[in-house]
C-alpha positions in Angstrom: 15.4 35.1 -4.0 11.7 34.5 -4.8 10.9 34.1 -1.1 13.2 36.9 0.1 16.1 34.6 1.1 19.7 35.2 0.1 21.6 32.0 -0.7 25.0 31.4 0.9 28.0 32.8 -1.0 30.3 30.7 -3.1 29.5 27.4 -4.8 26.9 25.0 -3.6 27.6 21.3 -4.0 24.6 19.0 -3.7 25.5 15.3 -3.0 22.8 12.9 -4.2 24.1 9.7 -2.6 24.4 6.9 -3.6 26.1 8.0 -6.7 25.7 4.6 -8.5 21.9 4.9 -8.5 20.5 6.7 -11.5 18.4 9.7 -10.6 15.9 11.6 -12.8 12.8 13.8 -12.5 12.0 16.8 -10.4 11.4 14.9 -7.1 14.5 16.3 -5.5 13.9 20.0 -6.1 12.1 20.7 -2.8 14.6 18.7 -0.8 17.5 20.6 -2.3 15.8 23.9 -1.7 15.0 23.2 1.9 18.6 22.0 2.6 19.9 25.3 1.2 17.4 27.3 3.3 18.4 25.3 6.4 22.0 26.4 5.9 21.0 30.1 6.1 18.7 29.3 9.1 15.4 29.9 7.3 14.0 26.5 8.1 14.6 23.9 10.7 14.2 20.6 8.9 13.2 17.6 11.1 15.6 14.6 10.9 13.0 11.9 10.3 11.4 13.2 7.1 10.9 12.5 3.4 10.8 15.4 1.0 9.4 15.2 -2.5 8.3 18.0 -4.8 9.1 20.1 -7.9 9.9 23.8 -7.3 9.5 26.6 -9.9 11.7 29.7 -10.1 9.0 31.8 -8.5 8.8 29.5 -5.5 5.7 27.4 -6.3 5.7 23.7 -5.4 4.3 21.4 -8.1 3.0 17.8 -7.8 5.3 14.9 -8.7 4.7 11.3 -9.8 5.2 8.4 -7.3 3.9 10.3 -4.2 1.8 7.3 -3.3 4.9 5.1 -2.8 6.6 7.9 -0.9 3.6 8.3 1.4 3.4 4.6 2.0 7.1 4.4 2.9 6.8 7.4 5.3 3.7 5.9 7.0 5.4 2.5 7.5 8.6 4.0 8.9 7.0 6.8 11.0 8.5 9.6 9.0 7.2 13.1 8.3 6.2 13.6 4.6 6.9 17.0 3.2 5.6 17.8 -0.3 3.2 19.5 -2.6 -0.4 20.2 -1.6 -1.7 19.0 -5.0 -0.5 15.5 -4.1 -2.9 15.3 -1.0 -5.1 12.6 -2.6 -2.3 10.0 -2.8 -1.3 10.8 0.8 -4.9 10.5 2.0 -5.2 7.1 0.3 -2.3 5.7 2.4 -3.6 7.2 5.7 -3.2 10.0 8.2 0.5 10.1 9.0 2.4 13.4 9.8 2.3 15.4 6.6 3.4 18.9 5.8 2.1 20.1 2.4 1.9 23.4 0.7 1.8 25.0 -2.8 4.6 27.5 -2.2 8.1 27.5 -0.7 7.6 30.3 1.8 4.4 28.7 3.3 6.0 25.3 3.7 8.9 26.8 5.6 6.5 28.4 8.0 4.6 25.2 8.5 7.8 23.2 9.1 9.1 25.7 11.6 5.8 25.8 13.5 5.1 22.1 13.1 1.8 22.5 11.4 0.6 19.1 10.1 -2.0 18.4 7.5 -4.7 15.7 7.9 -6.7 14.2 5.1 -9.4 11.6 4.7 -10.2 9.4 1.7 -13.5 7.6 0.9 -12.9 3.9 0.3 -16.4 3.2 -1.2 -15.9 0.6 -3.9 -17.6 1.3 -7.3 -20.1 -0.9 -9.0 -19.2 -2.7 -12.2 -21.7 -1.3 -14.7 -20.7 -3.4 -17.7 -21.8 -6.9 -17.1 -21.0 -10.1 -19.1 -24.8 -10.9 -19.2 -25.3 -7.8 -21.3 -23.5 -9.4 -24.2 -25.9 -11.3 -26.6 -24.6 -14.5 -28.0 -20.8 -15.4 -27.8 -21.7 -18.4 -25.7 -18.4 -20.2 -26.2 -16.3 -17.1 -25.7 -18.2 -16.2 -22.5 -17.9 -19.8 -21.2 -14.1 -19.6 -21.8 -13.9 -16.3 -19.9 -15.8 -17.7 -16.9 -13.4 -20.6 -16.7 -10.3 -18.4 -17.1 -11.4 -15.8 -14.5 -12.6 -18.3 -11.9 -9.6 -20.5 -12.3 -7.2 -17.5 -12.5 -5.8 -18.6 -15.8 -4.4 -16.5 -18.7 -6.5 -16.2 -21.8 -5.7 -15.0 -25.3 -8.5 -14.2 -27.8 -7.8 -14.2 -31.5 -10.2 -13.1 -34.1 -11.0 -10.5 -36.8 -11.6 -6.9 -36.1 -15.0 -6.1 -34.6 -16.0 -9.6 -33.5 -16.1 -8.5 -29.8 -12.8 -9.5 -28.3 -12.2 -6.2 -26.4 -15.9 -6.0 -25.3 -15.7 -9.5 -23.9 -12.5 -8.7 -22.0 -14.0 -5.5 -20.5 -17.1 -7.4 -19.4 -14.9 -10.0 -17.6 -14.7 -7.5 -14.7 -18.3 -8.3 -13.8 -17.3 -11.8 -12.6 -13.9 -10.8 -11.3 -13.8 -9.8 -7.6 -12.8 -6.3 -6.9 -9.3 -5.6 -5.6 -8.7 -5.7 -1.8 -7.4 -2.5 -0.2 -3.8 -3.9 -0.3 -4.1 -4.9 -4.0 -5.6 -1.5 -4.8 -2.6 0.3 -3.2 -0.2 -1.9 -5.1 -1.9 -1.4 -8.4 -2.5 2.4 -8.0 1.1 3.0 -6.9 2.3 1.6 -10.3 -0.1 3.9 -12.2 0.9 6.8 -10.0 4.5 6.5 -11.2 3.4 8.0 -14.5 0.3 9.9 -13.5 0.0 12.2 -10.4 -3.3 12.5 -8.5 -4.6 9.1 -9.8 -7.8 7.8 -8.1 -7.6 4.6 -6.1 -8.1 1.7 -8.5 -10.7 -0.8 -7.2 -11.3 -2.7 -10.4 -8.5 -4.9 -11.9 -7.0 -2.9 -14.8 -7.9 -3.6 -18.4 -5.8 -2.4 -21.3 -6.6 -3.0 -25.0 
């Protein structure tokens, strides 16, 4: 009703197949809305599309987590991606496929019917690592162990009292660790994007303390 459309009379049954796969979140809102609107001939949904987005009661389309994976799948399989405009950054990271994005339900219906696609660009400039291992005074044995672990791609566990510099040393290990490749950046960022929408492309191997 928020966009001036009258839903079909009677009950509406939505089949989210396959039934044995657990489903959660608001990713399906936009797809369900567009299917109902297609029944009453308000929108002509293309067959080869992926739809993701949360829809509010007043017809706004909100961003969702995991859009980076959806955009990558759509790009690889030549499908049209339909979703929230606020997720444009994740879509731009993947590349310029055929995307239809908007912030409200009425506008996205118009863009679908008129085949108006959105194009985005993303800057892949890699950042400089500002915190260098050489900035740490002392800790000769610990720094030598980090160099051996990083260059040999070994695991390393540091044990010690609070405040002796374990976290500082681990953070500084980035300065001798190579930056992620584009493919590695996409894989890493897509994991973080599952819990945080609009995350920037991660170039530096993640560190958590």
